[in-house]
VEXMARDREN-776645 format. One line per 5 residues: number of its first residue (from 1); their letters; for each residue x, y, z of C-alpha. Coordinates in steps of 0.001 Angstrom, whole numbers. Each point is the difference from the previous one (the first is absolute). Layout:
NUM> a> X Y Z  ...
END
This chain:
1> mnila> 98006 -166671 161424  1055 2081 -2994  -2459 140 -2905  1029 1507 -3301  -2591 576 -2760
6> nsmwp> 869 1130 -3505  -2565 1329 -2435  -314 -2211 -3096  -1907 2491 -2106  917 3425 -1372
11> klhvg> -952 3227 1727  -1379 2623 -2369  -576 3646 799  203 3502 -1414  1913 2748 1679
16> tgenk> 2851 -389 2485  536 504 3694  -3015 1476 1740  -1754 404 -3368  -228 -3721 -665
21> skiak> -3487 -977 -1145  -1960 -2790 -1638  -2043 2571 -1913  1412 2292 -2670  -2077 2978 -1111
26> vdfgn> 587 1328 -3514  -1929 3123 -1007  369 911 -3682  -1949 3249 372  -1864 1569 -2915
31> infgd> 1029 -1466 -3357  -1274 1151 -3369  -2422 -2436 -1635  1846 -2156 -2534  3449 537 1564
36> everk> 1922 -2718 1812  2376 615 2896  2223 -2284 2026  928 -107 3683  2505 -2344 1659
41> vkiyn> -254 -1749 3351  2991 -1437 1900  -742 -3365 1586  2409 -1251 2650  776 -3576 1029
46> ssdvi> 1471 107 3530  277 -3773 385  2890 -2418 -522  -1745 -1789 -2876  -823 875 -3592
51> arvsv> -3477 1482 -603  -1704 -1175 -3156  -3142 2137 -202  -2944 380 -2351  -2013 3147 -670
56> ldadk> -3796 -422 12  -3019 2279 -337  -1393 -298 3505  -3274 1722 -908  -827 -2105 -3037
61> rdgdv> -3252 -1923 349  -1602 -2657 -2132  -2221 1604 -2631  1899 3289 -43  -718 1858 -3247
66> ipspf> 1929 3182 826  3751 -290 -574  2272 1519 2582  1674 3303 -941  3024 -1122 2050
71> kcpak> 2387 -2500 -1563  3211 -1606 1185  2290 -1038 -2898  1901 -2370 2310  -2058 -3060 893
76> slvia> 2720 -1480 2233  3154 1039 1876  2983 -1751 1536  1432 1894 2990  3266 -1148 1539
81> phkha> 386 -195 3805  292 3440 1616  -434 1697 -3372  -2738 1938 -1719  -1605 52 -3428
86> vlpik> -1818 2757 -1884  -3549 -694 -1124  -1329 2265 -2806  -3723 892 23  -1738 1777 -2876
91> fkphc> -3197 2054 103  -2038 762 -3115  -3459 1421 818  -2728 -1419 -2232  -2527 2763 685
96> ssdvn> -142 3502 1462  -1965 348 3215  -58 1787 3334  145 -3455 1619  3475 -1276 885
101> frral> 1267 -3285 -1394  1018 -2488 2696  1549 -3417 -373  2102 -2325 2157  2886 -2126 -1251
106> qvaca> 1095 -2983 2068  3688 -927 116  249 -3513 1455  2700 -2628 366  -728 -2881 -2357
111> efpem> 840 -2688 2633  -1635 1687 3009  -2714 2385 -1286  -1927 -43 3293  3015 764 2167
116> cslti> 1986 2280 -2252  -1727 2794 -1904  -555 3717 -149  -2584 2271 -1599  540 2934 -2346
121> ectgc> -2976 2364 70  -150 2059 -3223  -2042 3161 -366  -297 2547 -2779  -2452 2117 -1913
126> slpak> -634 1652 -3343  -2079 3077 703  -2303 1166 -2813  1167 2982 -2015  -1902 3251 476
131> lefse> -269 3140 -2104  -820 3540 1070  -1529 2534 -2397  446 3744 33  -3775 106 -597
136> nivdf> -2475 -2770 777  -2876 1997 -1517  519 1828 -3288  -2775 2470 -868  152 1425 -3530
141> grvrv> -2944 2303 708  -2180 1195 -2885  1501 -887 -3381  -1305 906 -3460  -583 -2978 -2295
146> gtkpn> 2801 -170 -2565  2768 1087 2374  2306 -2360 1900  1602 1445 3127  2613 -2042 1827
151> vsiri> 1398 -167 3512  3347 -1381 1153  -28 -2053 3186  2981 -1389 1876  91 -3530 1374
156> dntsg> 2564 -1072 2613  930 -3486 1125  -44 440 3771  379 -3704 792  3124 -2078 478
161> nvakf> -537 -2101 -3111  -159 421 -3766  -3420 1061 -1357  -1029 -1270 -3420  -3217 1910 -777
166> qfmcd> -2598 514 -2733  -2924 2420 -364  -2977 -2209 -920  -1520 2314 -2581  -130 -398 -3788
171> stnsv> 1014 3508 -1000  -1170 -556 -3604  -3593 -718 1073  -440 2378 2912  -397 3705 622
176> wsfep> 3087 -418 2232  3513 -925 -1110  3268 -629 1841  3537 436 -1284  1820 -2146 914
181> cygil> -2649 -2501 1066  2416 -2401 1681  3469 -103 1531  2432 -1371 2563  1080 2025 3023
186> akgeh> 2805 -1024 2335  -32 935 3666  -18 3788 392  -414 710 -3720  -2719 2153 -1559
191> kyinv> -1561 564 -3405  -2257 2622 -1587  -3198 -1110 -1752  -1921 2215 -2433  -3776 -389 292
196> tfepl> -2099 1361 -2888  -3760 671 -75  -1474 -70 -3533  -3813 -268 20  -1897 -482 -3253
201> epapy> -3457 839 1358  -1351 2326 2695  -520 -1828 3312  1258 -101 3585  2846 -2540 77
206> nrkvp> 1493 -1853 2924  2157 -3102 291  2074 -1635 2713  2846 -1500 -2009  1670 -2989 1673
211> ifieg> 3769 -289 94  1053 -3634 156  3288 -699 1804  1670 -3379 -260  -406 -1904 3250
216> appqf> -1853 2864 1715  -3593 1182 419  -1228 2412 -2685  -74 3736 562  -2313 2555 -1621
221> iqlsg> 119 3484 -1400  -3308 1845 -458  -509 2113 -3127  -2819 2472 -528  -1042 2622 -2520
226> saytd> -3078 1504 -1651  -41 386 -3795  -2275 2664 -1492  -1019 1595 -3304  -1743 3283 -735
231> likpa> -3379 -1746 204  558 -2562 2804  1623 878 3312  12 -2948 2439  523 396 3725
236> hvsvd> 3550 -64 1325  740 -2144 3051  2418 1832 2285  2856 -1640 1889  -1905 431 3273
241> qlklr> -2947 -1838 -1522  2306 -2728 -1284  1287 -531 3535  -3504 -244 1461  -812 -3602 828
246> fsada> -3398 -1586 -651  -1356 -3333 1097  -1021 -2368 -2781  -3738 699 467  359 3755 518
251> ektpl> 1973 200 -3244  -3079 -1258 -1902  -2397 2670 1322  -1371 2576 -2503  2322 2953 -412
256> arrqa> -2759 2632 74  -1454 -1296 3302  3184 -361 2024  -22 3409 1667  -3610 -447 1103
261> mlesg> 762 -3539 1211  2883 1344 2070  -2176 2720 1542  -2799 -2477 784  2377 -2523 1589
266> elihd> -375 -2711 -2654  3669 568 -788  2421 651 2849  3611 1196 50  1594 -2586 2290
271> rdvir> 3609 1071 620  1457 85 -3533  -2697 -2120 -1663  -3381 866 -1504  -2372 -2893 633
276> lkdel> -3671 -855 306  -1373 299 3511  -879 -3701 334  3138 -1449 -1601  1853 -2411 2276
281> ypvas> 3267 104 -1904  745 3496 -1309  2892 -932 -2282  1305 -3098 -1700  3238 -1647 1103
286> envca> 3327 1497 -988  988 -3036 -2064  1435 1788 -3041  252 -3249 -1980  -3787 -501 164
291> tffed> -223 2536 -2835  1177 -2648 -2448  -1912 -3105 1122  -3787 -320 255  263 -2729 2656
296> dtesv> 1325 2606 2452  -2702 2594 -622  -1806 678 3285  -2687 2321 -1364  -1787 581 -3285
301> paisl> 1950 2529 -2090  -1624 3057 -1566  428 -1558 -3449  843 -3560 -1010  1068 -1714 -3206
306> styai> -903 -3484 -1189  3588 -700 -1030  3414 1518 483  1975 -2067 -2538  -785 -934 -3623
311> dfgtc> 2171 -2077 -2337  -1300 202 -3570  2424 -2748 -1053  953 -284 -3659  -1799 2509 -2239
316> ladgs> 59 739 -3725  1750 3187 -1079  -2586 700 -2709  -1947 2826 1623  -2621 -2285 1565
321> inshp> -1342 926 3439  711 -2323 2912  -2204 772 2982  -582 -939 3635  -2681 1400 2368
326> iqvtn> 778 1904 3188  -2847 679 2418  284 3099 2187  -2334 331 2994  -833 3157 1956
331> htkdd> -311 -863 3698  -546 3603 1127  -3302 1730 735  529 2696 -2600  421 329 -3769
336> iiaqw> 3552 -527 -1219  1863 287 -3299  2244 -2898 -1009  2598 1174 -2523  2806 -2010 -1655
341> ynset> 3251 1443 -1304  453 -981 -3671  3376 746 -1500  325 307 -3763  3476 -1542 79
346> tsfsv> -995 -3528 1107  -2024 -2835 -1486  -2242 -268 3063  -3089 2053 747  -3229 -139 1993
351> ypnki> -3388 774 -1527  -1898 2060 882  2599 2018 1817  -2539 1754 2259  -3321 -956 1629
356> nlrpg> -2231 1601 2640  -910 -2539 2694  -2956 269 2357  381 -1126 3632  327 -3786 279
361> ksaif> -5 -498 -3770  2481 -1731 -2298  1150 595 -3565  1798 -2202 -2486  3074 1437 -1700
366> tarfv> 1848 -1799 -2789  3766 -321 80  1331 -160 -3550  3195 -1031 -1728  469 1026 -3656
371> qskgk> 3183 -286 -2039  86 507 -3749  3697 296 -831  354 -3709 -681  3226 -417 1974
376> eslyg> 623 -2616 2650  570 1468 3421  -964 73 3683  -2391 2526 1513  -827 957 3551
381> aemel> -1610 2909 1814  -1577 1094 3254  -3323 1755 -621  -915 2693 2527  -3543 752 1196
386> saffk> -885 3184 1873  -3350 167 1820  -1389 3049 1806  -3248 1517 1186  -1931 1620 -2848
391> dmmdy> -411 3171 2069  3766 513 -85  -89 790 -3723  -1217 3478 932  1862 1665 2878
396> tevkt> -3015 2222 746  -2016 -3093 978  2381 -978 2825  -1320 1660 3172  2064 -1869 2612
401> nlvtp> 3609 -528 1008  -744 -3679 712  1215 -1019 -3446  1409 -3409 -769  2423 -137 -2930
406> swcat> -785 -1985 -3134  655 -3741 -84  2378 -1767 -2326  36 -3618 -1161  2182 -1737 -2568
411> vnlta> -176 -3070 -2249  3091 -1705 -1432  -308 -1165 -3628  2260 -2128 -2206  -145 -1337 -3573
416> ntfap> 2278 -1311 -2731  -185 -179 -3798  2104 -3093 -663  -1116 -2141 -2913  -641 -3683 882
421> qseaf> 3070 -1162 -1942  2289 2719 1373  2538 -248 2779  -773 1982 3121  2584 2510 1192
426> pssve> 2722 -1827 1953  -249 584 3731  2800 1229 2220  -2222 631 3015  1407 -1256 3293
431> ipedi> -2454 -602 2846  977 -1351 3445  -855 -3706 102  -85 -389 3783  -1787 2797 1851
436> imnps> -156 258 3795  -2936 2071 1231  254 2324 2979  -1105 -1474 3358  -3504 769 1259
441> ftsyp> -2554 -1357 2467  -2051 -3037 -914  -2985 764 -2304  1360 3496 -740  1159 1035 -3491
446> tyrti> 3668 555 -682  1558 1844 -2936  3274 61 -1870  1175 2268 -2835  2302 -1833 -2398
451> cmnns> 2047 1135 -2984  -111 -1383 -3533  3085 845 -2059  36 367 -3775  3491 -311 -1488
456> stlpa> -1272 192 -3595  -456 3006 -2254  -3440 -1374 -908  -3223 589 1943  -1742 -2893 1747
461> lysfs> -3568 -766 1060  -666 -1845 3239  -3018 -1538 1682  -255 -1839 3317  -2221 -2834 1131
466> gdncq> 87 -2129 3131  -1883 -1488 2924  15 1392 3553  1729 3192 -1104  -788 3237 -1819
471> iypkv> 2374 2182 -1990  -374 3659 -983  73 976 -2764  -1226 -3308 -1356  900 905 -3603
476> gkmrs> 2311 2611 -1406  2694 995 -2450  3659 438 794  1279 2768 -2236  3367 -482 -1661
481> eiefe> 1355 3290 1348  -731 -1004 3616  2349 -2490 1622  -2403 -1441 2556  -3641 -251 1029
486> lvmir> -1312 -272 3553  -3046 -2080 943  -1623 -770 3339  -916 -3471 1294  -2666 -697 2610
491> tvtqa> -508 -3214 1987  -1730 -835 3286  2122 -1343 2835  -955 -3426 1304  1359 -2325 2648
496> pasva> 2134 -1879 -780  1965 1660 -2796  -1367 -474 -3509  1133 4 -3609  -2001 1476 -2883
501> katak> 800 -395 -3677  -445 2654 -2648  826 174 -3693  1331 2988 -1878  -810 -189 -3707
506> vngda> 2278 2179 -2099  -916 1164 -3534  -2878 -2485 -90  2417 -2805 -880  46 -3124 2188
511> rydqs> 3718 -459 -673  709 3056 2108  -2251 -945 2921  1635 377 3408  -1114 -1715 3204
516> lmirt> 28 1862 3285  131 -1710 3397  -1523 2381 2536  876 -1037 3553  -1972 1510 2878
521> pggap> 1351 -415 3576  -2323 -1492 2606  -1756 2634 2042  -65 -1810 3352  2966 -66 2441
526> vldyd> 1669 -3378 436  1852 -833 3206  3115 -2058 -564  1903 -1776 2772  2157 -3045 570
531> kdiyi> -1970 -3078 967  3007 -1381 1917  1797 2223 2475  3335 -1073 1477  1206 1453 3301
536> qptml> 3740 4 570  1100 -1812 3172  1056 2028 3022  1046 -525 3604  -2494 -854 2707
541> sgtsr> -2244 2952 942  1427 1950 -2938  -2025 1370 -2882  134 -490 -3719  -2038 1627 -2707
546> tmfrn> -572 -287 -3701  -1730 2209 -2541  -2356 -813 -2817  -1211 2282 -2707  -3606 731 -903
551> gff> -1141 2217 -2790  -1950 156 -3230  803 257 -3652
END
């Protein structure tokens, strides 16, 4: 008996000869955030019939809130018998992360999807940009008040992607200034930044200035210097002392007692950390983003502020004083001096600018906005607070090398002087509407630095509000001479994926409000597999196998 069987459905595969496969692997590699690239896959039909196939997202699940970074422009194909067709696939990463993007596309025959299909596994990444500095610690040494020394540092983009960066320091309202304060570096490029130290009052100064990088974690550069006059000569913190690490509780111990505490065993030098003998956790976590969000603070800081953002709203430009309180608390076990930098060139100030604080005590400062020129405009500033042990105001009082540098805190302020009947400045600020956060484990925070572009020659004020997310800085001013502003978003990863909504108010005018959809991937792995598995027929005592894919978003 002769039996002849002909297949009535198409046969799809990639590759030819011994390389035939039902699974195509497409690796896009490292692609710069915001760019889109295309790869092409040849799909063969080795049957005697026409293959009419559809392209589906095999990984898509009901309730998905995270769009796939992989797209196929062709939703269907018609492949003639014993011919092939080219399927284009595009990859546009929607965030920068060390985690690879993975997605599966299913190419299936419309008439026989169970019997005739193949899988295209797409992978790719967009690694965060990274900068390297010629100096990570810049020590200006002892500087006489009234002078302004400067240092040039080199920054290199050592990553494979473009780095859009900004030094988060208001040079007008700080003893430190950067020129330029922002820029864009392509792969392998470098730039020189001039850093200037211009103190107005004698004090030991120290600040870790954050450098925001679009799509990447922030980096820091530490600045230090001691300003003196003929009558007041504060202590100078050396580079070796700046590198010395203290636990959160050891940092609060009285400066004059530290050497005796070390000799008695109350303080111990454990590897590279000075800590109290009975401390269980010598140092806080290395989460650099925790600096900007109170919810991530694991220990009580040496000093704390009641607020870090103040919007004065609409104010009269008639010389009247607009005020808002700021409470500063000393959490150390020693006397400290809290001193604000007040520039004469801005409309913002803090009164009084200096207060002595006893251990555990608080003081109320008043942030002020005064404008008397009568013109309508926008105003914004970052006020800088330096706090340091009182003993450090006289270098002869410091009898130990266990010196912690001064602490720095900032408050962002905004105001406008528009009359009620006046038009607000038109807004040309562009903010991403759909933001995909970086993946993280469930219940852990995740962060994303985004870029706001200003295509206008006018300045713009911004303020953020929203549920289930925090944004730093919450308020601020985009200067007309700067093309963009970087801000950082924080959310907490849940399972499943979640969506938070935030609003960006620009120039205090509701007409320019922008809504942000902040999408956070689920933090738990999800196994995905076919519920129905078909085994191809084979001869008696032969073997047949099939493969199914499991993975997570």
